[in-house]
N, C-alpha and C positions, 0 to 999 in steps of 0.2 A: 573497503567496499566489498559487498557480496554481489555476485552476478545474479540476475534474474533472467531466465531463459523463456522464450516462447516455444510453442510446440515445434515450429519449423527448425529453430536453432538446435533444440535438443535432439530431434531426429537426425539432423545433419552431423552433429558431433558423435552420436551413436554410430552412424554409418561410417564416419571417418575412422573411428576406433576399430571397427571391424575390417574395413576394406584397406585402409592405409597402414594401420599398425598391426593388422593380422590377429586381433583378439577375437576368437569365435563368439558368436552371438550367445550360444549356450553357456559359455563361460561367464559372460556378463549376467545372464539370467541366474546362474547358480550363485554368483556373488551377491546379486540383489536379494535373493531369497535368504542367504545367510545373514545379511544385514537386518532384514525384517525379523528373523528369528531372534537375533541378538537383542533387538529392541523389545520384543515380546517378553524375553526373560527379565528385562529390567522393569518394564511397565505393567506387565500382566502375568507375573510369574505364577500366580495361583490358578490361572486358567487351565482347566483340564479337559474341557470338551469344546472342540473348536469346529465352527462352520466356516468353510472357505468357499465363497461364491465367485466363480470364474467365468469370464467370457472366452471367446474363441481366438482373440488376438494374443499378442505377447504378454499383455498384462495378466491374462488368464494363465499363461505359462508360468509367470512369476508366482502366482497364487498356488498353482499345483506343486511347484518346487517347495514352497513354504509348507504346504500340507504334508508332503512326504517327509520333510525334515522334522516337523513336529511329531508326526506319527512314529518315526524311528526313535524319538526320544521319549515315547510312552504316552503321548497325548492322544486322547480319543478324538479322531478327526473324521469329518464328513465333508465331501466336496459336492457342490452343485455346479454343474456345467450348464450355463444358460445359452442356448443356441444349438445349432447343428454341428456335431463333432466333425463332420466332413469338411466344414469350413474353417477348421482350426488352422492357425499359421503352422509352418513347418516345425518351429521350436516347441509350440504348444502341443502339437501331435506327439512329439517325442516325450514331453513331460507326461502326457496322458497315458502313453504306453507304459512309462515307468510306474505310474500310480497303479495301473492294472496289474503289473507284474508283482508288486508288493501286496496286492489284495486290498488296497485302500478303497473304501466304498465311494463311488461316484454316482450321483443321481443326475441323469440327463433330463433337462427341462426344455421342452420344445414348444408345446402348446398347452393352453389351459392351466398355466402355472399356478395361478391363484386359487384354482378350484380346490387344491389340497389344503390351502392355508387360510384363505380369506373367509370372513364371517359375513353371512347375509345380513341385511337390515333386520333389526330385532322386532319384526312386526308379525311374526308367525310362529306357530309351534315348532315347525321344522327348523327355523332359525335358532330357537332356544336349544333344541337338541344339538344342533351343529356347534353352538357355542360351548355346550358342556363337553362335547367330544373334543373340540379343539383345546380346551383347558386341560383335559386329561392327556392329550398328545404332548402338549407343551411341558407338562409336568414330567413326563417320561423322557423328553428329548431336549431339555433346557440346555442351551449353549452358554458357556461362560466367556467365549471369545468369538466374535464375528469378524471375518476378514473379507474386505471388499477388493476383489481382483477382476471386476467386471469390465470396466473400460479404463484405458490409460489416457495419455495426453492427446491422443488423436481425435477425440470426439468433436464433431463439427455440426451435428444436427440434434434436434430434440430427442430425448429418450422416449421410446414408445413400446407398446406391446409387452411381451414377456419380460423384457429388460426393465421396463418401468415397474412392473409387478414385483420383480426381484428386489429392486431398490426399496420399494415400499415395504416389502416383507422384512428386509434387513433392518430397516429403521424401526419397525415394530418390535423386533426381537430385543430381549434384554441381554446384557453382557457387555464387556469391553469391546469397542469397535475400532478397527484399524483399517485404514485405506492404504493400498499399495500405489505409490507414486502420486496419485491425486484422487480425491473422492470421485467416484463415478457420477457423471452428470454435471460436473463442473468444467467449464471451458478453460483450458490451460492458459490461454492468453488474456482473457478479460475477467475471469472469475465469475462469469455469468452462470446461472443455473439453467441448464438446457432441458427445461420441462420438469425435471425432478432430479434430486441428487441424494447421495448417501451422506449422512452426518456422522463424522468420525470423532473419536476421542483423540486419536493420534493418526498422523499421516507420515509414512516413510517415503520420502522422495529421493530419487537417485541422482547422484553426481552433483547436480546443482539445483538451486531453488527454481520453482516455476512461478511465473508472474501471477497466474490465476489463484495460487494458494494465498496470496497476500492482498489481493484486491477483493473488496466486498461485492457480492455475498459469499464468494468462495472462501474467504478467510473464516467466516462463521462455520463452514462445513468441515474445514480441515482439522480443527482441534489443534493439538500441539504438533508442530512440524519438526521432523527429524531428517537431516540431510545425510544420506548414506553414501560413503565412498565405495564405488564398485569398480574402480580402475579406469574411469573415463576422466582424463586430466586436461589441463589447459592446452597441451600439445594437440589435442583433437580439434581445437578451434582452427588450426592451420592458419594462424595469424589473422583470423576474422573474428575478433572478440565481440561478444554480445554487447548491444548498445543500451541495455537497461541494467541499472545498478541500484543497490539498496545500502544506505549508509549504516555503519556499525560503530560501536562505542570506541573501538581502537582508532577510528579515523580522526577522532578529536585531537590526536597527537599532531595532526597536520596544521592545527591552528598556530598562528605566529607566536613566537616566544617573546615575552616582554624583555626589554633590554635594560641592564643596570644603568647605563649612561644614556638616559632619555628624558624627555620632558613632554608636556601635554601636546606640543606640536608634532611630536614623533608619531602620535597615534591618530592623527587626522582630525578633520573638522566636518561635522555633519550639520546641515541645515534642514530642519523639520518644518515643512510648509503645511500647516495643519490647523484645525480648529476654525470656528466661525463665531459669529455673534451669539449663536444659540448653543454651540457645543464646545466644551473646553477640555474634557478629559482625554480625548484622543491624542492631542498634542503632547500632553504630559506623559502618557504611556509610551509613545514612540520615542520621545526625547530621553526618558529615563532608561528605557531598554537599550538605547544606543550607548549611553554612558556605562551601563552594566556590562555591555559586550566589548568594552575596551576602548571606546572612542575617547579622544583627548579633550575635545571641546564641542559643545552643541549650542547652536542658536535655534530659536523657534520663531518663525515668521507667522504671526497670527493676529487676530483682531484685538484691538486695544482692550476690550472687555476681559480678555483672558490674562492680562498682565498680572493682576493681583494673585490669581490662582497659581500661576507659574512661579512667581517669586516666592510665594509661601510654601508650595509643595515641592518645588525643585529649584532651589536658589542657585544650583550649579549651572543651570541653563541661562542663556542670554536671550531675553525677549526682544524681538524686533517687531513692532506692532504697526497696524494701519487702522484707520477709522474712515470708512467710506472709501472713495476712490482718489482722494487727494494724495498726490505724491506716491501713489501705489506703484506705478511702473518703475520709478527711479529707485525707490527703496528695495523693491523686489530684486531688480537687476543687481544692485550693489550686494545684497545678501547672497545671491546665487554665485556671483563672482568670488565671494569670500570662501565658499565651501569646497570641500573635496568630494562630498557625497550629498545627494539630496533625497529627502523623503517627501513625497507629494501626494496629498489627498485625504489623510485620516480626518474625519470630522469637518471637512472643508465646506460642506453644503453644496447646493446646486444653484446658487445665485449668479447673477451676471458678473459680479466681482470674482466669484470662485472660477467661473468659466474663463475670465480674463487671466487669472493667475495660472491656471493649468496651461493654457495656450502659450503664454509668454515664457513660462518655465521650460517647457519642452522645446520650444523654438530657439531659445537662447542659451540653454545650459551646455556646457562643454565637459561635464563630469557625469558619472553614473547617477541614474535616478531610480528609486524604488517607487513605483506608481501603485496606489492602493485606493480602495474605498470610493469616495465621491469623485476623485479624479478619474477613476475608471468609468463611473456612471456618466460623467460629462463627456469622456472620450467616446463612449458608445454612441453618442449623437453625432460625432464628427470623427469617425475612424480614419478619414483620409490624413489626419494629422500624423498618424503613426506610419503612413506610407511614404512620408517625406524623410529626408536625411535626419538622423537623430543620433544622440550619444547612446551609450549602453543603457538599455531600459530593462528593468525587472518589474514585471506586472504581477500582482498578487491577488487575483480575484477569488472570491468564494463562488459557489455554484450560481447564486442569484446574479452576481455581477457578471459572471461569464455568460449567463443566459442573455443578458442585455447586450454584451459585446458581440456575440455571434448570432443573436436572434434565433435561438433554439430553446426548446423546453428544458427545464432543469432535469427532468427524468431522463431525457435522451442523453444529456451531458453526463449524468451520473453513471449511466450504463456504458458510455463510451468515453470515459474520462481520459484515458491515455491518448486516444486519437484526437480528442478535442484540444488538449494541451499542445500536442505535437503540431497539429495543423495551424493553430493560432501562432505558435512560436515561429514557425517557418514563414507564414504569410506576412507577418509584421516585423520579422527580424528582431524579436524580443525574447528574453528569458521569461518563460511563463510558469509561474508558481500557482497551480490550480488547487485551491484548498478544499479538502474534504476529509473524511475519516482517514483516508490514505491520500496525503497531499502528493501531487505529481509535479516535479520540476523538469521542464523540457527546455533543452538548449537548442537554439535554431540550427538544424542540420548537424546536430551533435547527439550527445547521450541524453537519456531520460532517466530520472531518478524517482524511485518510489519510497516515500518516507513511512516508516512503521512506528516511530515514537509518538507519544501523545495519547490522549484518552478523551472520552466523551464529556468529561467535566470541563474541558477547555472550550466547549461550545457556549461561550459567554461573552458579553459585551466587553470590548477592549482587547480581547485576545489577539485579534488580527493586527491591532495597532502595535502591540508588543513585538509581534513578528517583524514588522517593517523596521522597527528600531534595532532589533538584533542583526538583521541583514545589513543595515546601514553601519552599525558599529564594526562588523566584521570587514566590510568594504573599506572603511576608513583605516582600519588596522593593517591593511595590506593584502587581504585576500582578493582574488580575481572575482569578477561578477558571478561566474559560475560557481566557484567555491563558496562565496558568501551566501548565495541563494540556497545551495544544498545544505551547508552546515547551519545556516540560520534556521531553516525549517527543522532540521534534526534537533538542534539545541532547544528550540522553542518547545518541541514535543517533550524532550527530556525534562525540561523545566516544569512542565505540567505534571509529568510523572513523578518528579521529585517531591512535589508538594501534595499530591492527592492523598497520600497516606495520612497527612496531618489534617487535611480539610474535609476529606470525603469528596465524592463526585458532585454531589448536589451543591456544595458550598464553595467550590473552587472559583476564584475570581481572578481578574487580570492582575490585580495587585499581588496575588499569590504567585502568579507565573513570574512576575518580576523577581520575587524572592527566590524562586526556583533557579533563575539564571545564576545567582550567586552560588547555589548548591552545586550546580553542574560544572561551573567554570573554576571553582576555587581550587 
């Protein structure tokens, strides 16, 4: 697992490194600059004319140190200081003095920044002349590398004035673009664009990853992310580890090992309560995904009309069917008592029968339940059910389902996806898997996980049903509910990534994701 730090956590461990372990701030700044220069040599070795745009905080100091190192290696460097030099932090003032001592040109930009660079609307002879002049200036002063050191992780309000103008100008310029620590204008915690932001080809972030680099839209602005070791280690956590994590490929070694001396009972029994008179595919996708994820035996509790489909497409699954309400309660309770893990909701519909199935399952089950799709939609009408005692629940809403659960607009949830998942998880004491381009898994009063596997081709019917099956298979195989949710989401994304090169993004389907599970786990 890789740590994801918010701004407060990063500032604290930076402070701990300086105050507790005695590493001077300027030493950390120099190390940071060295790491940026090393990355430039790998990713932009041909860049010979560099513009470094600096703010007055320590991020600007990092940029000035980078400028000096590039200058001393023969790179033609120009530095823009955006803001009042008298307001520079102590470390940045020192770096500024060093630049001046070396004779490195620094252009101070205080007011009317864009008057030198911005073109007027092309509706006058004066504007045409200005356009021609700007073209000539750009030809003479074309930069091959633009380095953003304007704001660091501490930005908490929208970018305005000359700072906004500076970002707009950096985005207009051609050349390789590199952000120091985080693209200016991106909120370090949420990934939100604070009015305007720099769009980088590469971001060099220090010590640990920052949450805002991986959440959208921040992820779009960050480009390729490089984590630079500058000497801030886990010791600086002072035993207060960050609560946000990001799964990595090496974490899959934690999946349970198959035993030579075993049978189908060794790997658990999953009951998939899914499908309806009108919908049959969801039950199939969840059931097959559970088998592909290692489960030993799967039953499917579904409408009688789905029997033929299931026995034809997935003969390994055992159908337990109902028709109308006759004997529904007795057969459902018997099936629930048989299982080690339950999947509840895919394709279930919103009929009175479906409502009865959801209530009865949650109120009587003594094993973990993955709650998805129509079960979530039905629960949104009677959320008090979740406030009563219940077994381990993993809820897996997409944004629309979460909108109904919390009665908030989708756009609000999307912008506050971390907080929404965490709040719901704590309020109802459930593991919340909130699905989006970056799926968030929140453990009640525990850790939060940000998933970065997967791709936009997976935005297709049946994909979520496959996810529920993967989580169920991992649960049945012996993982804890937390592990099953986190690794289920990660493997689901990897499965889509494994297949997209064969199918392309447009043609990726849920059936392909099932095949991808085999590729990932084989």
